[in-house]
Backbone as a chain_set.jsonl record, in Angstrom:
{"seq": "XXXXXXXXXXXXXXXXXXXXXXXXXXXXXXXXXXXXXXXXXXXXXXXXXXXXXXXXXXXXXXXXXXXXXXXXXXXXXXXXXXXXXXXXXXXXXXXXXXXXXXXXXXXXXXXXXXXXXXXXXXXXXXXXXXXXXXXXXXXXXXXXXXXXXXXXXXXXXXXXXXXXXXXXXXXXXXXXX", "coords": {"N": [[98.779, 74.994, 74.917], [99.638, 77.744, 73.903], [98.914, 79.284, 75.946], [99.618, 78.094, 78.448], [102.527, 78.862, 78.086], [102.814, 81.686, 77.826], [101.349, 82.218, 80.393], [103.377, 81.125, 82.365], [105.551, 82.805, 81.345], [104.342, 85.393, 81.926], [104.155, 84.994, 85.113], [107.086, 84.463, 85.594], [107.709, 87.1, 84.961], [106.458, 89.089, 86.954], [107.271, 87.873, 89.162], [109.967, 88.18, 89.554], [109.978, 91.259, 89.15], [108.574, 91.619, 91.962], [110.503, 91.656, 93.558], [110.935, 92.89, 96.702], [112.755, 95.573, 97.581], [114.936, 98.652, 98.631], [115.324, 101.94, 97.937], [118.381, 102.116, 98.424], [119.388, 99.501, 97.487], [120.895, 97.415, 94.991], [120.094, 96.949, 92.003], [118.428, 93.827, 91.044], [117.064, 92.583, 88.649], [115.41, 93.378, 85.636], [112.45, 94.36, 83.571], [111.102, 94.109, 80.472], [109.405, 95.969, 77.337], [108.788, 95.925, 74.105], [108.709, 96.768, 70.782], [108.848, 96.86, 66.903], [109.972, 96.767, 63.491], [110.673, 94.198, 61.545], [112.149, 92.474, 59.474], [112.92, 89.909, 57.024], [113.401, 86.79, 55.062], [110.713, 85.614, 52.989], [108.229, 82.976, 51.989], [109.252, 81.271, 51.069], [111.972, 81.934, 50.559], [111.889, 83.913, 48.372], [110.769, 86.21, 48.053], [111.26, 89.261, 49.999], [110.313, 90.022, 53.474], [108.589, 92.577, 54.873], [107.82, 93.347, 58.098], [106.365, 93.294, 61.451], [107.733, 93.17, 64.548], [107.145, 91.98, 68.021], [106.742, 92.026, 71.81], [107.114, 90.993, 74.938], [109.761, 90.746, 78.191], [111.892, 89.581, 80.53], [114.603, 89.985, 82.871], [116.843, 88.284, 85.071], [119.417, 89.161, 87.159], [122.463, 87.355, 87.874], [125.195, 87.363, 88.391], [127.034, 90.212, 88.626], [126.816, 91.798, 85.654], [125.477, 89.554, 84.228], [122.93, 88.212, 83.024], [119.958, 85.901, 83.317], [116.919, 85.153, 81.76], [113.487, 85.394, 80.103], [111.11, 85.546, 77.737], [108.501, 86.435, 75.621], [107.302, 86.483, 72.515], [106.16, 87.963, 69.024], [105.862, 87.421, 65.714], [105.354, 89.042, 62.602], [105.159, 88.679, 59.055], [103.6, 90.813, 57.78], [102.693, 93.787, 58.162], [101.016, 94.248, 60.761], [98.685, 92.513, 63.199], [97.652, 90.244, 62.787], [96.425, 87.059, 61.066], [97.625, 84.159, 59.205], [99.907, 83.514, 58.834], [101.713, 84.457, 61.265], [103.971, 84.245, 63.666], [104.624, 83.387, 66.838], [106.577, 83.451, 69.715], [108.418, 82.225, 72.205], [111.764, 82.403, 74.409], [114.533, 81.828, 75.759], [117.171, 83.156, 77.57], [120.43, 84.242, 77.839], [122.209, 86.565, 79.073], [124.232, 89.329, 78.734], [125.071, 92.255, 80.523], [127.331, 95.313, 79.866], [127.554, 97.59, 82.541], [127.64, 99.455, 85.046], [127.131, 98.634, 87.914], [126.839, 99.294, 90.467], [127.04, 102.568, 90.532], [125.309, 105.323, 92.031], [123.537, 106.835, 91.316], [122.267, 105.529, 88.727], [121.824, 105.987, 86.065], [122.122, 106.704, 82.682], [124.057, 104.688, 79.495], [123.717, 101.485, 78.883], [125.298, 99.309, 77.541], [124.214, 95.585, 75.979], [124.218, 92.101, 75.343], [122.909, 89.526, 74.014], [121.384, 86.17, 73.966], [120.116, 82.841, 72.872], [118.148, 79.954, 73.191], [114.904, 79.273, 71.567], [111.268, 78.864, 71.387], [109.122, 78.219, 68.731], [105.747, 79.098, 67.776], [102.286, 78.914, 66.881], [101.531, 78.886, 63.969], [99.4, 76.5, 64.195], [100.192, 74.121, 62.873], [102.778, 73.116, 63.987], [105.306, 72.991, 66.206], [108.49, 74.699, 67.244], [112.052, 74.254, 67.512], [114.356, 76.711, 68.032], [116.649, 79.651, 67.474], [118.024, 82.623, 68.971], [120.077, 85.949, 68.424], [121.497, 88.422, 69.694], [121.922, 92.383, 70.296], [122.252, 95.413, 72.025], [120.645, 98.62, 73.504], [120.408, 99.913, 76.634], [119.234, 102.907, 77.543], [119.088, 104.902, 79.996], [116.911, 106.789, 81.589], [115.897, 107.542, 83.72], [116.08, 106.521, 87.507], [114.593, 104.487, 87.388], [113.896, 103.775, 84.896], [114.25, 103.097, 81.119], [114.654, 103.871, 77.803], [115.011, 101.238, 75.401], [117.067, 99.953, 72.989], [117.533, 97.943, 70.393], [118.889, 95.118, 68.217], [117.77, 92.249, 66.916], [117.924, 89.068, 65.639], [116.014, 85.828, 65.089], [116.243, 82.734, 64.209], [116.316, 79.287, 62.769], [113.814, 78.469, 62.238], [111.597, 75.581, 61.219], [110.365, 74.3, 57.669], [107.52, 74.231, 58.674], [106.982, 76.44, 59.167], [107.084, 78.461, 56.768], [106.616, 81.012, 56.045], [107.681, 82.708, 57.521], [110.071, 82.279, 57.734], [113.039, 82.822, 58.837], [114.523, 86.017, 60.379], [114.958, 89.107, 61.17], [114.747, 91.415, 63.421], [114.338, 94.897, 64.302], [114.141, 96.437, 67.195], [112.626, 98.699, 69.253], [111.776, 99.87, 73.103], [110.873, 100.123, 76.121], [112.35, 99.687, 79.37], [111.882, 98.348, 82.558], [112.985, 98.788, 86.307]], "CA": [[99.852, 75.306, 75.011], [99.899, 78.813, 73.935], [98.18, 80.32, 77.196], [100.261, 77.762, 79.321], [103.842, 79.138, 77.716], [102.156, 82.712, 78.168], [101.258, 82.529, 82.14], [104.78, 80.709, 82.843], [106.471, 83.743, 81.389], [104.189, 86.517, 82.979], [104.499, 84.987, 86.546], [108.305, 85.061, 86.208], [108.127, 88.519, 85.041], [105.857, 89.338, 87.985], [108.287, 87.352, 90.776], [110.936, 88.909, 89.182], [109.69, 92.514, 89.567], [108.034, 91.844, 92.882], [111.27, 91.316, 94.785], [111.437, 93.736, 97.679], [114.049, 96.636, 97.682], [114.679, 100.071, 99.02], [116.083, 102.661, 97.093], [119.965, 101.855, 97.998], [119.299, 97.781, 96.845], [121.364, 97.409, 93.752], [118.913, 95.914, 90.811], [118.568, 92.566, 90.762], [116.337, 92.286, 87.608], [114.629, 94.11, 84.742], [111.521, 93.891, 82.651], [111.058, 95.48, 79.088], [108.434, 95.409, 76.319], [109.079, 96.54, 72.862], [107.921, 96.607, 69.467], [109.795, 97.337, 65.972], [109.928, 96.037, 62.181], [110.973, 92.823, 61.567], [112.752, 91.667, 57.998], [113.491, 88.234, 56.436], [112.902, 85.922, 53.493], [109.461, 84.687, 52.908], [107.625, 82.134, 50.904], [110.803, 80.059, 50.76], [113.267, 83.007, 49.964], [111.39, 84.559, 47.561], [110.777, 87.779, 48.461], [112.113, 89.683, 51.17], [109.141, 90.469, 53.865], [108.654, 93.58, 56.003], [106.75, 92.47, 59.174], [106.27, 93.757, 62.747], [107.611, 92.309, 66.241], [106.688, 92.722, 69.584], [107.008, 91.31, 73.043], [108.04, 91.361, 76.452], [110.206, 89.772, 78.605], [112.365, 89.824, 81.868], [115.813, 89.423, 83.348], [117.348, 88.634, 86.599], [121.297, 89.058, 87.143], [122.743, 86.306, 88.638], [126.417, 87.898, 88.882], [127.08, 91.35, 88.142], [126.006, 91.864, 84.16], [125.453, 88.654, 83.808], [121.598, 87.611, 83.603], [119.463, 85.197, 82.443], [115.627, 85.516, 81.364], [112.404, 84.738, 79.244], [110.611, 86.459, 76.549], [107.593, 86.248, 75.043], [107.248, 87.936, 71.412], [104.961, 88.013, 68.128], [106.675, 88.122, 64.324], [104.262, 88.945, 61.228], [105.636, 89.025, 57.587], [103.077, 91.836, 57.16], [102.601, 95.5, 59.399], [99.472, 93.785, 60.945], [99.077, 91.915, 64.041], [96.672, 89.087, 62.511], [97.075, 86.576, 59.851], [97.712, 82.97, 59.343], [101.82, 84.079, 58.534], [102.496, 84.75, 62.302], [104.942, 83.268, 64.248], [104.654, 83.68, 68.258], [107.643, 82.857, 70.123], [108.961, 81.941, 73.646], [112.803, 82.148, 74.865], [114.761, 81.735, 77.148], [118.231, 83.639, 77.297], [121.749, 84.403, 78.552], [122.813, 88.168, 78.669], [125.649, 90.489, 79.7], [124.898, 94.084, 80.63], [128.206, 95.693, 80.165], [127.117, 98.584, 83.307], [128.3, 100.035, 86.178], [125.89, 98.509, 88.766], [127.262, 100.2, 91.875], [126.783, 103.824, 90.319], [123.966, 105.752, 92.907], [122.311, 107.644, 89.934], [122.33, 104.167, 87.75], [121.434, 106.566, 84.791], [123.918, 106.588, 81.679], [124.378, 104.082, 78.839], [124.3, 100.152, 79.462], [125.029, 97.896, 76.422], [124.63, 94.227, 76.304], [124.416, 91.115, 74.478], [121.901, 88.248, 74.557], [120.93, 85.01, 73.029], [119.684, 81.65, 73.409], [116.813, 79.105, 72.683], [113.602, 79.945, 71.089], [110.276, 77.999, 70.936], [108.22, 78.732, 68.005], [104.593, 78.62, 67.631], [101.306, 79.572, 66.285], [100.578, 78.388, 63.034], [98.532, 75.479, 64.134], [100.462, 73.371, 62.197], [103.694, 72.469, 64.716], [106.453, 73.858, 67.109], [109.757, 74.157, 65.988], [113.204, 74.844, 67.923], [115.172, 77.431, 66.975], [117.668, 79.918, 68.166], [117.99, 83.977, 69.019], [121.063, 86.341, 69.036], [121.307, 90.238, 69.439], [122.327, 93.061, 71.155], [121.527, 96.921, 72.262], [121.636, 99.184, 74.594], [119.158, 100.622, 77.674], [119.645, 104.162, 77.83], [118.733, 105.04, 81.257], [116.637, 108.647, 81.63], [115.523, 107.738, 85.231], [116.673, 105.197, 87.99], [113.66, 102.942, 86.999], [113.205, 103.465, 83.224], [115.089, 103.154, 80.287], [114.398, 103.727, 76.35], [115.625, 99.873, 74.891], [117.208, 99.541, 71.341], [118.289, 96.575, 70.377], [118.885, 94.364, 67.076], [117.684, 90.54, 67.808], [118.319, 87.913, 64.704], [115.834, 84.843, 65.205], [116.49, 81.81, 63.115], [115.973, 78.121, 62.356], [112.386, 77.881, 62.143], [111.879, 74.774, 59.659], [109.481, 74.697, 56.887], [106.483, 73.831, 59.08], [106.785, 78.131, 59.201], [107.643, 78.87, 55.615], [106.741, 82.149, 55.82], [108.752, 84.194, 57.843], [111.488, 81.386, 58.337], [114.575, 83.655, 59.291], [114.092, 87.469, 60.435], [115.93, 90.449, 62.173], [113.827, 92.536, 64.285], [114.721, 96.328, 65.187], [113.276, 96.783, 68.461], [112.804, 99.97, 70.189], [111.108, 99.692, 73.904], [111.137, 100.74, 77.455], [113.133, 98.623, 80.425], [112.014, 99.223, 83.855], [113.337, 97.704, 87.107]], "C": [[100.194, 76.67, 74.934], [99.62, 79.903, 75.614], [98.973, 79.735, 78.416], [101.83, 78.523, 79.263], [103.557, 81.095, 78.357], [102.006, 83.106, 80.087], [102.448, 82.125, 82.868], [105.422, 81.698, 82.761], [106.158, 84.687, 82.302], [104.255, 86.291, 84.667], [105.874, 84.936, 86.532], [108.84, 86.281, 85.891], [107.84, 89.064, 86.417], [106.712, 89.338, 89.051], [109.358, 88.066, 90.857], [111.055, 90.177, 89.803], [109.145, 92.836, 91.1], [109.1, 91.88, 94.147], [110.775, 93.032, 95.986], [112.728, 94.614, 97.993], [113.626, 97.544, 98.152], [115.637, 100.337, 98.058], [117.784, 102.731, 97.273], [119.912, 100.57, 97.779], [119.642, 98.149, 95.501], [119.867, 96.37, 93.21], [119.291, 94.389, 90.863], [117.949, 91.697, 89.635], [116.02, 93.368, 86.937], [113.708, 93.576, 83.503], [111.633, 94.867, 81.228], [109.877, 95.057, 78.272], [109.247, 96.374, 75.226], [108.327, 96.001, 71.514], [108.73, 97.071, 67.996], [109.328, 96.377, 64.663], [110.62, 94.89, 62.581], [111.426, 92.644, 60.074], [113.416, 90.46, 57.882], [113.193, 87.834, 55.486], [111.401, 85.979, 53.609], [109.231, 84.08, 52.105], [108.965, 81.707, 50.315], [112.168, 81.038, 50.043], [113.013, 83.273, 48.796], [111.591, 85.662, 47.013], [111.12, 87.969, 49.85], [110.518, 90.282, 51.766], [109.963, 91.313, 54.979], [107.296, 93.335, 56.857], [106.657, 93.621, 60.233], [106.577, 92.47, 63.498], [107.594, 92.928, 67.203], [106.576, 91.887, 70.606], [106.902, 91.763, 74.275], [108.809, 90.922, 77.029], [111.208, 90.288, 79.914], [113.297, 89.167, 82.023], [116.137, 89.245, 84.635], [118.788, 88.231, 86.332], [121.577, 88.107, 88.536], [124.731, 86.917, 89.217], [127.233, 88.957, 87.898], [126.536, 91.711, 86.69], [125.473, 90.643, 83.845], [124.023, 87.981, 83.764], [121.118, 86.514, 83.265], [117.576, 85.454, 82.393], [114.957, 84.989, 80.342], [111.927, 85.767, 78.766], [109.718, 85.789, 75.55], [107.095, 87.285, 73.733], [106.231, 87.067, 70.274], [105.772, 88.358, 67.239], [105.112, 87.727, 63.346], [105.16, 89.079, 60.206], [105.278, 90.316, 57.125], [103.008, 92.71, 58.564], [101.386, 95.013, 59.948], [99.678, 92.817, 62.563], [98.052, 90.699, 64.183], [97.176, 88.517, 61.112], [97.234, 85.127, 59.897], [99.644, 83.007, 59.046], [102.193, 84.379, 59.907], [102.862, 83.759, 62.883], [104.983, 83.821, 65.913], [106.252, 82.62, 68.866], [108.054, 82.733, 71.893], [110.348, 81.816, 73.718], [113.015, 82.449, 75.798], [116.265, 81.724, 76.898], [118.823, 83.739, 78.255], [121.742, 85.607, 78.266], [123.895, 88.548, 79.452], [125.578, 91.989, 79.345], [126.244, 94.572, 80.942], [127.347, 97.464, 80.985], [127.834, 98.53, 84.539], [127.198, 99.794, 87.264], [125.811, 99.489, 89.968], [126.836, 101.754, 91.709], [125.335, 104.273, 91.151], [122.78, 106.171, 91.882], [121.672, 106.522, 89.053], [121.641, 105.291, 86.389], [122.726, 106.266, 83.316], [123.525, 105.311, 80.363], [124.272, 102.591, 79.442], [123.772, 99.066, 78.269], [124.786, 96.797, 76.996], [123.835, 93.364, 75.15], [123.328, 90.397, 74.869], [121.746, 86.963, 73.623], [120.721, 83.713, 73.636], [118.614, 80.629, 72.987], [115.219, 80.069, 72.481], [112.867, 78.815, 70.96], [109.396, 78.499, 69.902], [107.173, 77.94, 67.809], [103.725, 79.062, 66.826], [100.79, 79.32, 65.156], [99.551, 77.195, 62.617], [99.021, 73.981, 63.549], [101.815, 72.173, 63.586], [104.485, 73.615, 65.75], [107.394, 73.589, 66.441], [110.851, 74.899, 67.143], [114.086, 75.717, 67.297], [116.189, 78.23, 68.021], [117.697, 81.759, 68.165], [119.475, 84.545, 69.415], [120.798, 87.669, 68.503], [121.742, 90.673, 70.459], [121.926, 94.633, 71.048], [121.79, 97.597, 72.777], [120.434, 99.395, 75.345], [119.817, 101.972, 77.784], [118.616, 104.934, 79.382], [118.702, 106.504, 81.373], [116.245, 108.83, 83.158], [115.866, 106.447, 86.045], [116.119, 104.227, 87.865], [113.243, 102.48, 85.989], [114.356, 104.128, 82.214], [114.379, 103.183, 78.718], [115.567, 102.425, 75.801], [115.926, 99.707, 73.769], [117.968, 98.699, 71.428], [117.834, 95.814, 68.592], [118.806, 92.846, 67.532], [117.466, 89.978, 66.55], [117.487, 86.556, 65.435], [115.675, 84.06, 63.868], [115.991, 80.314, 63.415], [114.801, 77.488, 62.444], [112.276, 77.104, 61.074], [110.995, 75.297, 59.003], [108.083, 74.336, 57.605], [106.139, 75.826, 59.237], [107.62, 78.516, 58.23], [107.543, 80.277, 55.483], [106.946, 83.477, 56.286], [109.692, 83.128, 58.544], [112.688, 82.173, 59.461], [113.708, 85.35, 59.28], [115.313, 87.902, 61.624], [115.457, 91.434, 62.484], [114.703, 93.703, 64.809], [113.97, 96.811, 65.952], [113.605, 98.293, 69.308], [111.073, 99.771, 71.596], [111.369, 100.208, 74.786], [111.5, 99.264, 78.678], [112.687, 99.212, 81.492], [112.742, 98.097, 84.896], [113.053, 98.538, 88.285]], "O": [[101.017, 77.047, 75.768], [100.137, 80.935, 76.043], [99.14, 80.477, 79.384], [102.348, 78.773, 80.351], [104.213, 81.542, 79.298], [102.482, 84.033, 80.742], [102.656, 82.666, 83.953], [106.067, 81.981, 83.771], [106.901, 85.039, 83.218], [104.385, 87.252, 85.425], [106.277, 85.413, 87.593], [109.951, 86.682, 86.238], [108.783, 89.488, 87.084], [106.975, 90.304, 89.766], [109.778, 88.564, 91.901], [111.858, 90.42, 90.704], [109.191, 93.985, 91.537], [108.802, 92.055, 95.329], [110.303, 94.077, 95.538], [113.637, 94.162, 98.69], [112.421, 97.737, 98.31], [116.445, 99.599, 97.495], [118.46, 103.305, 96.419], [121.092, 100.301, 98.005], [118.989, 98.963, 94.848], [119.085, 95.567, 93.721], [120.431, 93.949, 90.711], [118.132, 90.483, 89.536], [116.275, 94.441, 87.484], [114.016, 92.702, 82.693], [112.114, 95.989, 81.067], [109.367, 93.949, 78.441], [110.061, 97.269, 75.451], [107.572, 95.04, 71.366], [109.458, 98.011, 68.317], [108.519, 95.454, 64.758], [111.066, 94.644, 63.702], [110.391, 92.792, 59.425], [114.356, 90.081, 58.582], [112.551, 88.614, 54.783], [110.998, 86.56, 54.616], [109.9, 84.323, 51.1], [109.468, 81.895, 49.208], [113.03, 80.729, 49.22], [113.851, 82.925, 47.964], [112.212, 86.07, 46.031], [111.247, 87.086, 50.698], [109.687, 90.811, 51.028], [111.016, 91.169, 55.601], [106.139, 93.186, 56.465], [106.859, 94.787, 59.894], [106.134, 91.328, 63.376], [107.9, 94.104, 67.398], [106.237, 90.759, 70.247], [106.6, 92.919, 74.569], [109.069, 89.992, 76.266], [111.176, 91.487, 80.192], [113.351, 88.004, 81.624], [115.71, 90.084, 85.428], [119.239, 87.348, 85.603], [121.13, 88.124, 89.682], [125.215, 86.757, 90.337], [127.833, 88.728, 86.848], [125.347, 91.994, 86.837], [124.777, 90.777, 82.839], [123.92, 87.066, 84.581], [121.997, 85.833, 82.738], [117.155, 86.12, 83.339], [115.53, 84.186, 79.605], [112.194, 86.882, 79.213], [110.031, 84.848, 74.821], [106.666, 88.435, 73.829], [105.698, 85.973, 70.46], [106.491, 89.338, 67.435], [104.284, 86.816, 63.329], [106.149, 89.732, 60.539], [105.993, 90.998, 56.392], [103.228, 92.327, 59.713], [100.451, 95.582, 59.383], [100.809, 92.514, 62.943], [97.665, 90.227, 65.252], [97.931, 89.048, 60.297], [96.844, 84.755, 61.004], [100.303, 81.997, 59.296], [103.385, 84.681, 59.865], [102.391, 82.624, 62.81], [105.531, 84.918, 66.023], [106.717, 81.539, 68.507], [107.635, 83.655, 72.592], [110.619, 80.889, 72.953], [112.361, 83.059, 76.645], [116.805, 80.804, 76.285], [118.383, 83.524, 79.384], [121.273, 85.914, 77.17], [124.311, 88.151, 80.541], [125.881, 92.647, 78.35], [126.6, 94.418, 82.11], [126.754, 98.29, 80.291], [128.532, 97.592, 84.924], [126.399, 100.7, 87.5], [124.898, 100.253, 90.284], [126.291, 102.264, 92.688], [124.316, 103.618, 90.93], [121.587, 105.89, 91.772], [120.508, 106.686, 88.688], [120.64, 104.773, 85.894], [123.836, 105.739, 83.248], [122.325, 105.05, 80.442], [124.769, 102.466, 80.562], [122.752, 98.413, 78.048], [124.963, 96.648, 78.205], [123.061, 93.809, 74.303], [122.799, 90.583, 75.965], [122.11, 87.04, 72.45], [121.094, 83.473, 74.785], [118.329, 80.97, 71.839], [114.719, 81.055, 73.023], [113.398, 77.79, 70.534], [108.762, 79.462, 70.333], [107.18, 76.716, 67.683], [104.19, 79.697, 65.879], [99.569, 79.459, 65.077], [99.056, 76.901, 61.529], [98.398, 72.933, 63.719], [101.709, 70.987, 63.896], [104.205, 74.801, 65.925], [107.533, 72.798, 65.508], [110.546, 75.991, 67.62], [114.534, 75.526, 66.167], [116.535, 77.75, 69.101], [117.286, 82.201, 67.092], [120.124, 84.036, 70.329], [120.228, 88.046, 67.48], [122.011, 89.997, 71.452], [121.329, 95.044, 70.053], [122.996, 97.771, 72.948], [119.376, 99.093, 74.794], [120.994, 102.028, 78.14], [117.464, 105.366, 79.339], [119.64, 107.301, 81.332], [116.245, 109.909, 83.751], [115.953, 105.377, 85.443], [116.628, 103.125, 88.069], [112.589, 101.46, 85.775], [115.054, 105.134, 82.341], [113.469, 102.369, 78.558], [116.781, 102.63, 75.8], [114.997, 99.19, 73.147], [118.892, 98.543, 72.225], [116.777, 95.975, 67.983], [119.585, 92.32, 68.328], [116.464, 90.541, 66.111], [118.119, 86.065, 66.371], [115.195, 84.461, 62.808], [115.223, 80.19, 64.369], [114.642, 76.287, 62.661], [112.679, 77.525, 59.99], [110.586, 76.429, 59.262], [107.304, 74.066, 56.691], [104.999, 76.261, 59.405], [108.758, 78.893, 58.506], [108.399, 80.823, 54.787], [106.689, 84.624, 55.922], [109.989, 83.164, 59.738], [112.951, 81.936, 60.639], [112.776, 85.759, 58.588], [116.074, 87.367, 62.431], [115.694, 92.463, 61.851], [115.628, 93.532, 65.604], [113.1, 97.602, 65.587], [114.649, 98.722, 69.799], [109.887, 99.623, 71.302], [112.271, 101.026, 74.602], [110.956, 98.16, 78.699], [112.895, 100.415, 81.653], [113.026, 96.94, 84.585], [113.196, 98.076, 89.417]]}, "num_chains": 1, "name": "protein.A"}
């Protein structure tokens, strides 16, 4: 199941980034990678855990700044990339980017909000439906590359994932188009 989800996400990102475009065309999508600390209650709300969140995603713009996308990520209540308490997630989101896509130099700050459905997996006991909601900004340093700063809340993971049920991730990454 994990391989299938990862393969579908990767294929969506590759197909979105492989669109033939010349320099004068407007961007129809973007991809991103991220990593950052994640903070949330751990072990049935008895303590606060500080862990790590990492992943990748992509979006396709369907009308002006309105987009749809997918994301695959990983979260752990510890600052490590191993352990039985880690949770994987695959998300399907809608987003809105407040940016003037008509600008020729394509630089500046692009604030955005995003949210949608998440499927959590990885502890070998169950998968669980959930949600995510967040926002941030892409700071475009070049025509095709930006620094991505984001805060994303992930939630509604039931008691099968007690170790890191709800968390807020503070992400830094790179966006490319």
